[in-house]
N, C-alpha and C positions, 0 to 999 in steps of 0.2 A: 674833614675829608668829605668832599662832595661826591656825588654819584659819578663814577667813571664808566667808560665804555665796557670794561670788564664786568662791573657790577650790573650794568644795564643788560649785558648779555646773559648773566646769571639769572636776572629777573625774567628775561624772555623765555629761558629754558624752564624755569620754575612754572611760569604761567602755562606752558605747554602740557603740564601735568602728565609727564611720561610719554608724550608723543614725540616723534622725530621732527626736527626743524632743519630744513636744508641750509647748507652753508651759503648758497647764493641768496636765499631769502634773508639770512642774517646780514650778509654783506650789503644788500640793497637797503635793508631797514636802517642800518647804522652808518651808511655812507662810507664803508671801508672795503678793502679788497678781501678776497677769500683767504689769502695768506694771512692777513691781519686777523681775520676771524679765528683761524687756526691758532695763532699766537695767543689770543685771549683765552681760547679754550684750554690751551696748554697751561696758561697761568692759573686758571681755575683748578685744573687737575693737580697742579703742584700744591695747591692749597688744600687738597683733599676732596674736591668735588668729584663724584663718580659720573663721568660722561663717556658714553660710548658713541662710536661713529660707524654708521652702516652706509656702504656705497649706494648712491642714488636715493637714499632716504634722509641722511643728514645726521645731526647730533641729537642725543637723547640724554637727559639728566635722570640718573637713577638713585642718587644719594648725595647728601650735602654733609660737610663736616660739622662737628659740634663746636662752632665758633660764634663769636658775637661780632664778627667783622660786618661792615656795611653790606657787602654782597650777600650775606646770609639774612640780614634783618630787613633791609629796605624793600626788596621786591614785593613782599606780601604785606607791607605796612599800610594801615588804613587811616593814617593821620593826614592832616593838611600841613602842619608845621612841625610838630614834635618828631625828632628823629630823621627829618629830611636832610639835616647835616649831622654826620656822625664822626666823631674823633675816636678812633679805635687804637688801643695800645695793648700790646701783649702783657707787659708788666710795667707797673708804675708805682710810685709811692702812694698816691691817693687821687682818685678821680675828682674829688672836691678841689684839691689844689690846682689841678690842671684846668678845671672848669672856671675857677676864679681867674686864672691867667687869661683864658680865652674870652671870658666875659669882658675883661678890661680892654681886650683887643678889638671888641666890637662885633663878635660873631653873632649870627642871627638868633632871634627868638626861637626857642625849640631845639637848639643844638644839644646833642646828647654826647656825653663822654662815657665810653665803655672800655672796661679792662678785663682781661682774663684773670689777672692776679693783681692784688695790691700788697705792697710790702709795708705800708704804714696806714692801712685803713683805720678810720676812727669813727666813733659815734658821738653822742652827746658828751659834753664835759671832757672831750679829748680822750675818751676811753678807746682802747685798742679794739679793733674788729678783725678777727681772723678772716683772711680773704684768699683762700687757696686757689691755685691755678685750675681754671676750667670747672670748678665745682659750684660756683654761684653766679649771681649777677651783681656786679660792682659798677654802678651807674650814677652819673650826675647829669641832671637836666637843667639847662639854662633858660629861664623864663624872663621876659621883659614886660610884665603886666602894667597896664596904665591904671593903677589904683593908688590911693593914698597910702602913706607909710604905715598907718595904724592897721591896715587890712592885711599886712604881710604875715603875721603869725598864723592865721587860719589856713594858710597854704599847706602847712604840715598836716593838718587834719584832713584837708581835701586830698592830699597825696595818700594818706592812709586808706581812705575809701577807695581810691583808684587801685591801690596795691591789692587789697582784699578782693575786690571784684575781679582783678586779673587772675589771682590765685584760684578763685572759685571757678572761673570760666575754663582755665587750662587743666586744672587737676581734679575738680569736683570736691575738693576739701573745703571746709567751712572755717575760715580763720576768725580770730577775735582780735579786737584792738584794745590795747592797754594804754590809757592816756599817758602822754600825748602822742607817742610816736613808735610804739612797739607793736609788731604783729605777732600773735601767738597761735600755736596749734597745740591743742591738748595741754595748755598751760605752759608750754615751752616756747622760747623766742626763736622765730625763724627769719624775721626781717626787722631792720631798724631804718628809720628815716631821719635825716638831718637836713634842716632848712637853714640856709645862711643868706645874708643880705649884702648887697652892694648899693649904697645910697649916697646922695649928696643933698645939698640945699634944695634942689629941684624935686627930690623924691627918690623913688626906687629906680635904680639903674639896672639891676639884675637880681633875680632870686635864683639861688642855686639849690636845687633839691637833690640831695644824695640819698640813694637807696642801696642798702646792702641786703641781699636776699640769699639765704642758704638754700640752694636748689638740690644738688645731687651729692651732698656729703653723706657718708656712712657714719655710724656711731663712733668708730675709731678715729675719724678725722678731727674730732673736737678735743681740745686740750682738757686736762683734768680740771682746770679752773672753771670751765663752762659746760662740761659734758652733761651735768645734771640739770642745766637750765636752758640748753640750746637744742634745737632740732633742725631738720631739713625737710623740704617737701618730699624728697625721695623716701626718707625714713617714715613719714606719716602716710604716704600714699602706697608704699610698698613696691614702688617701681620708679625708675628714672623719669624725669620730666624734661620737656623740651625748653631749654633756656631761651631759644629763639622765639618760640611762641609766647613765652612769658614777657620778654622785652617788648614785643609788638603789642601785646595786650595792655601792659602797664602804660606804654606811651599813648595808646588809644584812649584809655580811661582817664589818664592824667590830662590829656588835652580836652576831653569831653567835660570832665567835672570842674576843671579850672575855668572853662568858658562859662559854665553855669554860675560858678561863684562870682566871677567878675561881673556878669550881666544881671544876675538875679539875687545875689547875696547868699548868705550861708544857711538860710532857713531850711531849704529842701535837703541840703547835704548834711545838716545837723541831725535830721531825723535818720538819715542813712547811717551816719557815724554812730549814733546811739544804738541803732539796731545791731551793730557788730560789737558794741562795747562790752568788755569783760569787767569794766570798772564801775559803771553806773549801778547804784543800788547796793554796792558791796562795801564792807568795812575795809578801809585802807589806812596805810601810814604814809604821810607825805613828808619826805625829808627835803628841807630847803636849806639855803645857805646859812640862815640865822636861827632857824627853829624847826622843830618837827611836830607835826600835828597828826592826830588820829581821829577818825570819825567815819561817817558814811558819805560816800561820793553820790551826790544827789543828781548830778547832771552837768552839762556844760552850757555856758552862755553863748549868745550869737558871736561873741568874740573868741570863743574857744577856751574860756577860762573855766577851770574845774571848780565846781561848787561843793565844798566839803562841810558837812554839818558835824560839829564836835559834840561830845556828850553834854556840854553845858547849854546846848541849843543854839549856839551861835553859828552863822553861816559864813564861811571863809572863801574868798576867791583865791585860787591857787594858779599863779601864772607860770611858774616853772618849778618843778620838783621831781625827785625820784619817787615813784609810787611803788609801794610794796603792798601786795594783797595780804589781808589778814583773815584768820579763821573766825 
């Protein structure tokens, strides 16, 4: 879904910051009639935008709905590529599934898929992810980086840094990263990241980074299965947070840090990742497909591989595992 005249008009009113903009000025700016301007205003009002009209002054925006539609995200977006094309769906099975389909259709680098609700949201190892309507951010971003295939796994770590920076900026909370892809607040999970790949003999065709973020859930919104291990930004901050600001911040930092990784490598980002890590230096249990190891997590390599020192002194490279923190 590219930027429509309606979305551009919403952007213009947002940029006015509470000032009136005349209908004639809007008509001239967008090359449409004043009647067409009124129809677009009506469309925005029907979506929940609070727009008042004063004779001889014009239109003024006083409130926007809590939605992740392009008209609410794109006007204040500070990216060059990410989020410039947005596919918004009220309810879908999974933004990852839709993103995979769109990637195969050749949509541009930076296309974002956003949903208000997922009926089949999933995390690593196909685990279910509760994705209630309007409570969180259910987003998949399509990247087409010109990098060798072996550099793909680090994008999960890069995305984790982008997410924690966005959460910090918007809420003031200080999240932790648990290797490789969980974002925690006070030891409870608030965000998961899932990176999937489309490739062929020529290399990476598309990277699809899925982000599931619990934004405005209350304690009663979580099932008995996860209520002791899950949290939301609202629960930790003590007040509701702006999902729109969070999406814009995540897209900005994801664009910024992926560019650093592609151009300069993982070194600088590795230091940032480790500064947020709740895993490094701690005793952990790593459950893998064929074995389980316990030891001290000593750090990660430039390839994002977790370095685990077992009691016998051996150092193991952990490429993929469920990590459980131990006392």
